[in-house]
N, C-alpha and C positions, 0 to 999 in steps of 0.2 A: 504493498500498500503505499508505503513511502510516506511521503508528505502529503500525499493526496487532498482534494477535501468533499467530499459527497456533493455531487450536485446540486442537492435539495437546499444545500448550503450556500449555495455562489450564482451567479448569473452574470453573462455578458452584458455589460454596457458597454454599446459602443466599441474605444480601445482599451477598455477595461473589464475590471470584473467587480461586482458588486456585494457582499456580504451580511450575511446578518448582522455581525461585528462594526459593519458598518452604516448599519441600519439606526445600531442603536445608538453608536455615536452623532446622526445624524439627527433624530429625535429627541438626544438628552440636551444636544444643544441649541435646537430650536422649539421644543415643547417642553424639555425639561425644567429642573426645580430652580436651578441657580437665578433667573430671573425671576423668579417671584417670592423671594423667601424676603428682600427689603420691603416693597410695595405692597405685600399681606401683613404683615407687620405693623407697618403706618397704617393700614385701611382699617384694623379689627383694636390698634392701639386703645381707642375707649371702651371695649368690649371686655365681657369676662372672658378668661380661657375658656370654660366650656361653651361661652355661644361663640368664641371665635373656631373652634373646636369645631363644630358643628356645621358651620358657615365651610369651611373643609372641604367636609365630608362632601356637603350639596352642593358645593361648585364642582367637587372631581367628580362625582356619579353625574353632572349634567355636562362634564367636560366627554367625560366615557361615551356616552350615551351619543351625544352630536360630532365626537369626531368619527364613530364609525357609522351613524348616519350619512353625516357628510361626505365619509369615503367613496361609501356605496353609490348615492347619487352623483359624486363626482366622476366614477366610473362611466356612469352611463349620460352623460352630460356629455364625458369625453367623446363616447361610441355616437351619438347620436346630433354632436355639433360638429363632429370629423373634427378633431380638436386634436392637433399631433403632439406629442409625448415632447417635442423639442420645443415646441411655443409653449409648455406647462413648466418647462425646466427654464427655459427663459425667463417665463412670466415671477417664478419663484426666484428666480436667484436676484430679478432688480426690486420685487419686495423687501426680499430679503436684505441685500445691498443698503437701499434705502434707511433702513431700521437699523444698522449696523451701524451705517455713519452717522445715522440721526444720535444714536446711542453713544457714539465715540465722542459727538460737537456736546453730548450735556453733559460731558465730565468738566467742559471748560464752564461751563454756564453757573451762572447764579442759583445756589440751592434756592426750589420754588417748596413754596407752601404743600405740608403733604395733604393727602384727601381725606377727608373723615365719611364716617359711614352714617354720619345724619345728615337727615334730608335726604335719602337714595333711599332710590327703588328694591327690589331685588338684588342683593349684593352678588348672590351664587352665580345669578344667570350672566349680569355685568355689571362690575368689570371682572369678575372672577374666571368665569371660565370662558367667557368670550371678552376680549381680545388677551388677557394675562394667560391662562394656561393652556388653551386654541388658540394659537396667533395664525394669522392669517398663509402666513410664509411655510406655514408647519402643517398646517391641513396642506397646504400645498403639496411639500413634499410626502404627506402620507400618501396622498393620491397619486402622484406619479410614482411611486415607490413599489407600489401595487399592482402599477398599469406597468412599469419593466420585468416585474418577478411574473406574477402571472397564475396559472395553478391551486387547486383549490388549498394543498398543506402550503405552499409558500402564504399565500395569504393568511392564513389561522397563524402562522410562525408571524408576519408582519402584525396580526393584530395582538400577539401576544405580545410585544416587544410593547408593540404601543400604549397596553394596559400595565407592563412594569413600569414603565417612563410616567403614568399617571400614579400608580401608586408612590415615586420616590415622589412625584409633588405633592399629596397626602401628606407624607410624612414631614416633611421640610417645613409642610402648614399647619401639622401639626405641633412643631416643636419650632417654630419660627422665632417667638420672641429668645426664649433662652440662645437659639443660633447670633440671632443678630445681636443681641447682649453681650453672649462668652467668645465673639469670633469673627465681628465686623471686620476687624483689618484684616482674616482670612477671604471674608468673603469682597469685600473691595476688590481686592486682588484675583479672586477668581474671577469675579465681572469681568475687570478688564481683558484677562487675556481668553472669557468668553466672546465678548465683545472683536476681538481682532479675529478669534477663530470664526464668527458669521459672516467677517466679511471676506476672510478668505475661502468660506464655502460659496459665499455669490459670489466670488466674482469666477472658483473651481465650476458652477453651474452655466453659467454666461458665456463661458469659453468654448465649454462640452458640448453649449447648445449652437452655439455659433461653429463649431470646429463639423458638428452635423449637418450644419444647414449650409456647410462650404464656404463659410463667408470668411471664417479662420484658419 
């Protein structure tokens, strides 16, 4: 067998190979917990811990259901509208690049007043489930990966990875206050690294799409 990998665990994409490890990394960067911790802690600052945790659980449930529904309908829209994978890849890359660049510039902007839960509607739905947990570019990547992999077993594995990342999101929201209070500097450092990774992933998506279209 040597170092070979089961075909179920990888699929050729253009000139490279997409593995489930790469899928987890992409989901972790675009849908994962790092970007949620600080906003969730600020949003629930005036809440009792039990209420904040119930909010986190509700938001995670909405995000799980919303992600699965969006992925299924996204596949149907791709087919019915005849949208190519390269077009979706390019769109996801552009959106991710804009978001990552904005996050980079925000690091040098004056601090803004933290949002509060007072006077807000259903916080679990918005802004927690959408767009904090389920980012637009993250959903685009989920739809793209499902379209690229294909096959019931691979789709089930992709959904399992997606749900695993959602559980990680729930875990960090569950302990968000402790994480922010005891590891704020680590969070800031990891967040800065994550922004750079988002820029790199965005550029890679755009270049891959341009290469596939024969533009690059």
